[in-house]
C-alpha positions in Angstrom: 112.3 133.3 93.3 114.7 130.6 92.2 113.6 127.2 90.9 112.6 124.6 93.4 115.1 121.7 93.6 113.4 119.4 96.1 111.8 116.4 94.4 108.8 115.7 96.5 105.5 114.0 96.0 103.8 117.4 96.4 105.9 118.8 93.6 105.0 115.8 91.4 101.3 116.4 92.0 101.7 120.0 91.2 103.5 119.3 88.0 100.8 116.8 87.0 98.2 119.5 87.6 100.2 121.9 85.4 100.4 119.2 82.7 96.6 118.5 82.7 95.9 122.3 82.6 98.2 122.7 79.6 96.5 119.8 77.9 93.0 121.3 78.6 94.0 124.8 77.4 96.3 124.0 74.5 95.7 120.4 73.5 98.4 117.8 73.2 100.9 120.1 71.5 101.0 122.3 74.6 102.3 119.4 76.8 106.0 119.4 76.8 108.4 118.7 79.7 109.8 122.3 79.4 106.4 123.9 79.5 105.5 121.8 82.6 108.7 122.7 84.3 108.2 126.4 83.6 104.5 126.2 84.8 105.6 124.5 88.0 108.5 126.9 88.7 111.0 124.1 88.6 113.6 122.7 86.3 113.5 120.3 83.3 115.7 118.0 85.3 113.1 117.8 88.1 110.3 116.9 85.7 112.5 114.2 84.1 113.5 112.8 87.5 109.9 112.8 88.9 108.3 111.3 85.8 111.0 109.6 83.9 110.8 112.0 80.9 107.8 112.8 78.7 106.6 109.2 78.4 106.3 109.0 82.2 104.5 112.4 82.3 101.9 111.2 79.7 101.5 107.9 81.6 100.7 109.9 84.7 98.1 112.0 82.8 96.6 108.8 81.4 96.3 107.3 84.9 94.9 110.5 86.4 92.2 110.7 83.7 91.0 107.2 84.5 91.0 108.0 88.2 89.0 111.1 87.6 86.4 109.3 85.4 86.1 106.5 87.9 85.4 109.0 90.6 82.6 110.5 88.5 81.1 107.1 87.9 81.3 106.0 91.6 79.5 109.3 92.5 76.3 108.1 90.7 74.0 106.5 93.3 72.0 103.4 92.4 68.4 104.2 91.9 66.9 100.7 92.2 66.3 100.7 88.4 69.2 98.6 87.0 68.6 99.6 83.4 68.4 103.3 84.3 71.6 103.0 86.4 73.6 101.6 83.4 72.2 104.3 81.1 73.3 106.9 83.6 76.9 105.5 83.5 76.9 106.0 79.7 75.7 109.6 80.0 78.3 110.2 82.7 81.1 109.0 80.4 79.7 111.2 77.6 79.7 114.2 79.9 83.3 113.6 80.9 84.3 113.4 77.3 82.6 116.7 76.6 84.1 118.5 79.6 87.6 117.1 79.1 88.0 116.3 75.4 91.8 116.5 75.3 92.2 114.3 78.4 89.7 111.8 77.0 91.7 111.7 73.9 94.9 110.8 75.9 92.9 108.0 77.6 91.4 106.4 74.5 93.1 107.7 71.3 96.9 107.6 71.9 97.7 111.1 70.5 101.3 111.1 71.9 103.9 109.1 70.0 106.0 109.0 73.1 103.5 106.9 75.0 101.9 103.6 74.2 100.1 102.0 77.2 101.4 98.7 78.4 99.7 96.0 80.4 100.2 97.8 83.7 98.9 101.1 82.3 95.8 99.4 81.0 95.0 98.4 84.5 94.2 102.1 85.1 90.9 101.4 83.4 89.9 98.6 85.7 88.4 101.0 88.2 86.0 102.1 85.5 85.1 98.6 84.4 84.6 97.6 88.1 81.8 100.2 88.4 80.3 99.3 85.0 80.5 95.5 85.5 78.8 95.9 88.9 75.9 97.8 87.4 75.6 95.5 84.5 75.6 92.5 86.8 72.7 93.9 88.7 70.8 94.3 85.4 71.5 90.7 84.2 70.6 89.2 87.5 72.0 86.2 89.5 71.3 83.7 86.7 73.8 85.2 84.3 76.6 83.1 82.8 80.0 83.4 84.2 81.8 86.3 82.6 78.7 87.8 81.1 78.7 91.0 83.0 82.2 91.9 81.8 81.4 90.9 78.3 78.4 93.1 78.2 80.3 96.0 79.9 83.0 95.9 77.3 80.5 95.8 74.5 78.6 98.8 75.9 81.7 100.8 76.4 82.6 100.2 72.8 79.2 101.6 71.8 79.7 104.7 74.0 83.2 105.2 72.5 81.7 105.2 69.0 78.9 107.6 69.9 81.3 109.9 71.7 83.5 109.9 68.6 80.6 110.7 66.3 79.5 113.5 68.5 82.9 115.0 68.7 83.1 115.0 64.9 79.7 116.7 64.6 78.2 113.6 63.0 75.8 112.5 65.7 73.3 115.3 65.1 72.7 118.9 64.4 71.8 120.0 67.9 71.9 118.9 71.5 68.4 117.5 71.5 69.0 115.4 68.5 72.4 114.2 69.8 70.8 113.3 73.2 68.0 111.3 71.5 70.3 109.4 69.2 72.8 108.7 72.0 70.0 107.3 74.3 68.3 105.4 71.5 71.5 103.7 70.3 72.9 102.9 73.7 69.6 101.6 75.1 69.0 99.4 72.0 72.5 98.0 72.4 71.9 97.4 76.0 68.7 95.5 75.3 70.4 93.5 72.5 73.3 92.4 74.7 71.1 91.6 77.6 68.8 89.5 75.6 71.7 87.7 73.8 73.1 86.9 77.2 69.8 85.5 78.5 69.4 83.4 75.4 73.0 82.1 75.8 72.2 81.2 79.4 69.1 79.3 78.5 70.8 77.4 75.6 73.8 76.4 77.7 72.0 75.8 80.9 74.3 78.1 82.8 72.9 79.3 86.1 75.9 80.3 88.2 76.8 83.8 89.3 79.4 85.6 87.3 82.8 86.0 88.9 84.1 89.6 88.5 
């Protein structure tokens, strides 16, 4: 069978799937435009035309990773316990990082020299922050200062990033039970600290207006 020449959205989606599979199976070094073209049964020219070369291909992987993680977070149903709901988000991010370590690296560690996210690319993360901010806002309540939910969400995500990195390096603990305990302990303590600091700030500043997200 000859190479497919038609540049369609379906072919682009298939090539993106090939690229993410190569990434999962072989790491960042396995993702080349030639390998993606071969895996998709098409030409290098088709890959370049559909994605704009390797930078565009990595940009598509980057965006797809955030879309996949956002879908995982949205799938978590609210339980009526705001704190438990925020903690569940943290564990969902951790689970995603464990299941898709190479993809997670593309999203947060910039392993490809050919791609450095710009302002438009960073907007891919907004879907994730939208879910997290919503859950944090429910925890802080209606009297939170304007902007507080996003501030706390960013801080909590930084904590998760650090814990995920430690675990990936084998420095969080010697077994799954110890890692689970330390992850929960550190995240929950950080959540309580940020929540209490926000409440103290609200009382000191007399702010009592709902946050705009």
